[in-house]
Phi, psi and omega in degrees: 000136176245140183085200185260139179288153175283172182301320182298318175298319178298325175293321178294318174302317181292323177298319179277001180060046173246153177280134176295327179300335179287344183254003178263144183298146180298329181308330185263012184276167179289327178294321178296318183293317179295322181291330179285328189248019182274351178283162176281146176246117183287140177284156175269131182290159177292168191296337177289342180260003179290146179288145176279142176240139182259052183236172183287165178295137180272128183259152174292155178299154178294127181282123179272143178284150179286147176281118184213174181288141184288149183288141176279321181274126180281158176276133181276151171289158182295330182262003179277134182287154178288146176288148176293160185296118181248010184278134175244145177254156184284000000 
């Protein structure tokens, strides 16, 4: 079995008087967690200790417009009159 057993499998283990821990992958054990997090994590120094850079200001990337379907209705100018009601019902 890889990963964690589901609730049904755990009940089968209990019914057969087996330990569910015997059927769980070692990756999910406490020892594996301790090995993954036993190293030191260095702190980030405060801003006054950051190195200075002699480059231009970094700008964010240009935002690209999404590729989408073109509008059917065009945008009217502010001084353009509205069209008369041209909708017809059946």
